[in-house]
N, C-alpha and C positions, 0 to 999 in steps of 0.2 A: 337635217336643221343643219348650220353651220355654228359655232362659237358663236358668232356674232348674233344670228337670229335669236340663240339660246339667251343673249345677255337681254336684249331687246325684250322679249317676252317672260324675263325673269318677274317682272310686278305682278303676273298672275302667278299663284303658288301651284294651283292646279295645274297648269299647266308646263311649270317648271319641273313639277314632278313628274308628270306622265312625261315628258321628254326624256328624264333623266333613267325611267323607268322601262323604256322602250328599246327593243336589241336594233343591232344592223343585222337586219335579217333578210337572208338569199331564197325566195320562195314563198313568204308571206304576204297578206292581206296588203296591195300597196295603198289602199285607204288608211287600216287601222294600223299596218305594218305590225300583225300579230297572225300567229299562226291562225289557221280555217277551223281546229279543233284540238283538243288537248292533246291528243296523239297524233301528230300529222309529219309522214315522214319527207314531205315535198318542203320545209322549211329546216333551212340550214343557218344557222347563229355564229356568223363569222367572229361577232366580237369576242363571244365565249372560246370558240376555238383558236384564236390568235392570241387571246390572253394566257391562256393555258398551256399553248405552246409554247409562248415565250418563259413564261416560266418554267417549264419544263426545260429548257435547253440552258437558260442560264443556271439551275440547279445542275444540271448535267455539265457547263464548261466548269463551278466551279468545285464540283468533284471532280473532274479530271486535270484541275490546276492543281488541286490538293495532293489527287493520287501523284502526280509528277514529282513534286516537292516532299513526300514522307521522309521525316526524318525520326525515326523509332528513337533514337539516342536524346534528341532535342527537340522536341516537338514543342511549336509555338505558334502564336495565331489561330489562322485557321482550322488546322490541323488538332488543337485542343478543342476546339467546338466541334468539330466533328467528331470526334473519340468520344467524348462525353456524350454526344447526341447517340450514337451508336452502341455506348453503353447501358445508355438509359433505356433504347429502345430493347436490347437486347435481352435485360432484365426482364420486362414487359411480358417479353415470349417467355422466358424461362418460368415466373410466375403462374402462366398459364398451362403452357406445356408438360413443365418439370424435366426430366433427364431424356424425354423423348420428343426432343425439339427437331420437326422438320426445317431442313436448310433453307427451304426457299421463304419460311414465314418470317425470318427476320430481314432480310431486304426487301421483301415487300411490304413489312410495316414503316421501313423504316423512311420507303419511296411516298408510301401514304402520307405519312404525317409530315415530313419535308414539303410533299408537291401541294396538298392541303391548307399546309401552314402559310407559302409563300401565295397562294392564292387568296385566302382570308388577309392578309396582311394589306396587299394590296387596297383593302378599303380605309387605309391608314392615308392612305394621298390625298390630299383635296379633291374634293366630290368632282369639281369642273376642268382639273388640271386634262384628264388622259382625254375627257371625251371631247373637251376643246382642241387639242392636238390632231383627233381622229376628225373631227371637223371641218379642221384647218386641209387636211390630207383630202378626203373623201371630196371636197368643192374644187381644191387648186388641182391637185393630180387626176381623182378619177371624175371629175365634172359634173357631179352629183348637188343638187339643188339641196335636197336633204340627207342629212346623215344623223343617225342614233346609233349611240355607241356606251354599252355600259361595262365598265371597267372589271367588275367583282365577277369573274365566272362561278366562284360557289354562289353568288344571289340570284343568279339564274337557276330554275327547278332542273332542267336538262343537266347541268354537269352534276352536281350530287347523286343524282338517278344515275350516270354511266358509271358514278364510281361506285356507288354500291350495287348495284347490278354484274359489275364485273367481279366484283368479293361475294356474292351470291353464286354465281356461276362458280368459282371455285370451291364454293362451302358443297354445293351441290356434287361437284367434280370430285371433291375428298371424302365424301361421305359415301360414294359409290365407290371408291380405292379402294377407304378402310373395312367399310361395312360389308361391300357387295351388295351387288342389287337385291339379293333376297332380304339382307339385313336392312337395308333401306326402306324396302317396303314393309320390314314388321316394324319400323318406328312408327310409320304412319298407321298400321293394323293394330298396335298394341302399347301403344303409347296416347296417356298417360293413365288410362283407367283401367288396362288388363284385358282380356279376350273376350269378355263377357260385354263391352262396350266399342265394336269394330266401327258403327259407324259415327258415333261420337268423337272416338278417338280420330278417325281420319279429320273429320271436320276441324277438330281441335289442332291438330298438328299441322293441317293447311295452316290456317292462322296464323299458328308460331312462326311455319316457317316464310311466308309471306311479309309479317312485322318485319322480320330482319333488315330486308333493304328498305323499306318504306321507312323503319324507324332512325337507319343511317344517312338518309337523303332526306327526310323532312326536318330532323334536327338541326342537321348543317344548313340548311336551306331557308329554315325559318331564321335564324338567329341571324345570319348575314345579311337577309333581305330587310330585318328590322334594322339591324345596324344601318346599312345604307341607309335607310329611311329616317331614321334619325340625323345622320350627315346632312342630307338636302335639308332636312327643317330648321338645321345651324344655318346653316346656308342662307337661308331667306330670309333670316334675322335681319341682314342689311340690306341684301339686293331687293327685296320690297320698298326701301327707301329710297326717294327720289330727292330729297330734300339734303342740303350738304348740312344742318344742324341734327337731325335725325341720323343721319348717316354715321357721323364723328358721336352720335351717342350711343349707338347697338352697336359700333365696329367695335370695342372692348369689350362688350358681353359675348358677342360672337366668336373672338378669339379665347377667350378664357371658356366658354362652353366648348368649343372644338377642342381645347386641351384637356381639359376635364374628360371629356366622353373618349377621345383617342386613350388617354391614361387606363379608363377603365375598360375600353377593346383590347389592349394588348392583353388583358386575362381572358377578354372573352374568345378571342380569336385563335388565341392558345389554348383555350380549354376546347375549344371543337375540335380543333384536329387531333387532340389527344382521344378526347372522347371517340371517335372514328377511328382512330388507329388500337385502341384497346379492343372497342366491339368489334373489328377486323380480327383481331387478335383470338378476341374469345370466340367468335362463332366458328373461326377455321380449326380451334381448339376442341371446341364442341362436335367437330366433324370429324375428328382422328380421333371419337374414342368408341370402344366397340357398343358399347351401350348409349342410351341417349341421357 
């Protein structure tokens, strides 16, 4: 759907919200534009991959430019910001790992935090801006009649789950590396109730391990999805009105509401990136201990 079509249908709040909650998906049902099932390996969410890749490239370019201009004697500008960020992340890692810090954990935690934070902050861009650009490109460049586009990757369940499963794979890897296959198996057999409750221990430990990626993914997705929905509702304060007096009446309310929610979102979006990073460090820290 193009940007013009989106505006024309804006008088219908349900269609407006459904349009903005639909991904640009290849391999999805051509009528519903949704995957055929919850797990559908034929579905490719192009907008999620595109926005996540653009954010990653932008972060890489920023890091490269700052790295080329490092001045240890007189740091300024972005170098100061990045140095503060690196020190902040390193302190979180040291608080969990103590003196035995795996050298990979710090860069991993920094990457997770900055990437998730940058993807989250896309939510602060006006809700129709990026989909409008994507709609124009889709119609005039690709010749498509209907283009759907969700700008915030972390508001799609696939992106948070992809990140969470990557962290979970690292947790399993370091559990096997530090504890060994036998030690990792003992964790399932004898934790948390000892050797006399092996069946219960297996079930409880499995639930505990599965809860790690679920908690990472669903917390991030739920908060970003709710935030995205609130911005759509704020946008509808004006879009559902067609007469000039009603538009003039509701436009200041929309601006003030959007500004207030954006200020609140600065805290929420940053907090969600911080929580994702901290839980990643904690889970990897637990994997690096000899006991459970």
